[in-house]
C-alpha positions as CSV (number, residue, x, y, z in Angstrom):
1,M,-54.4,-126.6,38.8
2,T,-51.0,-127.3,40.1
3,R,-48.7,-129.6,38.2
4,K,-49.2,-132.4,40.9
5,W,-53.0,-132.3,40.5
6,R,-52.8,-132.3,36.7
7,Y,-50.6,-135.4,36.9
8,C,-53.1,-137.1,39.3
9,A,-56.0,-136.2,37.0
10,L,-54.1,-137.7,34.0
11,V,-53.3,-140.9,35.9
12,L,-56.9,-141.3,37.0
13,G,-58.2,-140.6,33.4
14,V,-55.8,-143.2,31.9
15,G,-56.9,-145.7,34.6
16,A,-60.6,-145.1,33.8
17,I,-60.0,-145.6,30.1
18,A,-58.0,-148.8,30.7
19,L,-60.8,-150.0,33.0
20,G,-63.4,-149.2,30.4
21,C,-61.4,-151.1,27.7
22,S,-60.9,-154.1,29.9
23,T,-64.6,-154.6,30.6
24,S,-65.5,-154.8,26.9
25,E,-67.8,-157.8,26.2
26,E,-66.4,-158.3,22.7
27,A,-63.1,-160.1,22.5
28,T,-60.9,-160.7,19.4
29,P,-59.5,-164.2,18.7
30,A,-56.1,-162.9,19.8
31,Q,-57.3,-161.5,23.1
32,T,-59.7,-163.2,25.5
33,T,-59.9,-163.4,29.2
34,P,-58.6,-166.7,30.6
35,A,-61.2,-166.7,33.3
36,Q,-63.8,-167.2,30.6
37,A,-61.8,-169.9,29.0
38,S,-60.5,-172.0,31.9
39,G,-60.7,-170.1,35.2
40,S,-57.0,-171.0,35.8
41,T,-55.4,-167.5,35.7
42,E,-56.3,-163.9,36.6
43,A,-59.4,-162.4,35.0
44,D,-57.6,-159.3,33.8
45,A,-54.7,-161.1,32.0
46,V,-54.2,-160.4,28.3
47,V,-54.3,-163.7,26.5
48,I,-52.7,-164.2,23.0
49,E,-53.6,-167.4,21.3
50,V,-50.8,-168.4,18.8
51,R,-51.1,-171.2,16.3
52,I,-48.1,-172.5,14.3
53,A,-49.1,-175.1,11.7
54,D,-47.8,-176.1,8.2
55,G,-45.3,-173.2,8.1
56,S,-48.1,-170.7,8.8
57,V,-48.4,-168.5,12.0
58,T,-51.5,-166.8,13.4
59,P,-51.9,-164.1,14.5
60,V,-49.4,-161.9,12.6
61,N,-48.7,-158.6,14.2
62,A,-51.9,-158.4,16.3
63,R,-52.3,-155.1,18.1
64,L,-53.1,-155.3,21.8
65,D,-53.1,-153.1,24.9
66,A,-51.9,-153.9,28.4
67,T,-50.7,-152.0,31.5
68,V,-47.5,-152.3,33.4
69,D,-47.4,-155.4,35.6
70,Q,-50.5,-156.8,34.0
71,S,-50.2,-160.5,33.2
72,I,-49.8,-161.4,29.6
73,E,-50.3,-165.1,28.7
74,L,-49.3,-166.8,25.4
75,V,-51.2,-169.9,24.6
76,V,-49.4,-171.7,21.8
77,D,-50.4,-174.7,19.6
78,S,-47.5,-175.7,17.4
79,D,-46.5,-178.4,15.0
80,T,-42.8,-177.5,15.1
81,A,-40.1,-176.3,17.6
82,E,-39.8,-172.6,17.7
83,E,-38.6,-169.8,20.0
84,L,-40.8,-166.9,21.2
85,H,-39.0,-163.7,22.1
86,V,-40.6,-160.8,24.0
87,H,-38.8,-157.5,23.5
88,A,-39.7,-155.9,26.8
89,T,-38.2,-154.8,30.1
90,P,-37.4,-157.4,31.3
91,E,-37.0,-159.5,28.1
92,H,-38.4,-163.0,28.0
93,T,-37.6,-166.0,25.8
94,F,-39.8,-169.1,25.6
95,A,-39.0,-172.5,24.0
96,V,-42.0,-173.7,22.0
97,L,-42.3,-177.4,21.5
98,P,-44.4,-179.2,18.8
99,E,-47.3,-179.6,21.3
100,A,-50.7,-178.1,21.9
101,D,-51.8,-175.8,24.7
102,Q,-48.4,-174.6,25.8
103,R,-48.7,-171.6,28.2
104,F,-46.2,-168.9,28.8
105,S,-46.9,-165.9,31.2
106,F,-45.0,-162.7,31.8
107,T,-45.4,-159.1,32.9
108,V,-43.8,-155.9,31.6
109,E,-42.3,-153.5,34.1
110,V,-41.6,-150.5,31.8
111,P,-44.3,-148.9,29.6
112,G,-43.8,-148.8,25.8
113,R,-44.3,-150.9,22.7
114,V,-43.5,-154.6,23.2
115,E,-43.0,-156.9,20.2
116,I,-43.5,-160.6,20.6
117,E,-41.8,-162.5,17.7
118,L,-41.0,-166.0,16.6
119,H,-37.2,-166.2,15.9
120,G,-37.3,-169.2,13.6
121,S,-40.0,-167.9,11.2
122,H,-38.9,-164.2,11.7
123,R,-42.5,-163.1,12.3
124,T,-44.0,-160.7,14.7
125,V,-46.9,-162.4,16.4
126,A,-48.2,-159.4,18.4
127,T,-47.3,-155.9,19.4
128,V,-48.5,-154.9,22.8
129,D,-48.8,-151.2,23.8
130,V,-48.0,-151.2,27.5
131,R,-49.2,-148.2,29.4
132,P,-48.4,-147.1,32.9
């Protein structure tokens, strides 16, 4: 096989694996499909539900997978003001208010490990492994 064909086979294989993972019927509390929840966003978005209450944060360092340019949505319920920071390319910062059902969406353009952290409480909410 030439190098070009090997690369094509690799890309198709990764795509097939990603497709297989995204059609799983089992969803963790930190990752659900919003089409099931509300029908308001794309069915293939990664949704991270964040709860900040009484000084406690959940989830803490959840591990998730996504692909480049896939929508990632943070759904936040908080009893305090906070700041979410997404360490990605491009970077994103979201002001969290003491309110329920706040929604923040973003995409990542460069593959790699993306950390989503709360600045005030110095906690990593999730780490997303973004693949091409």
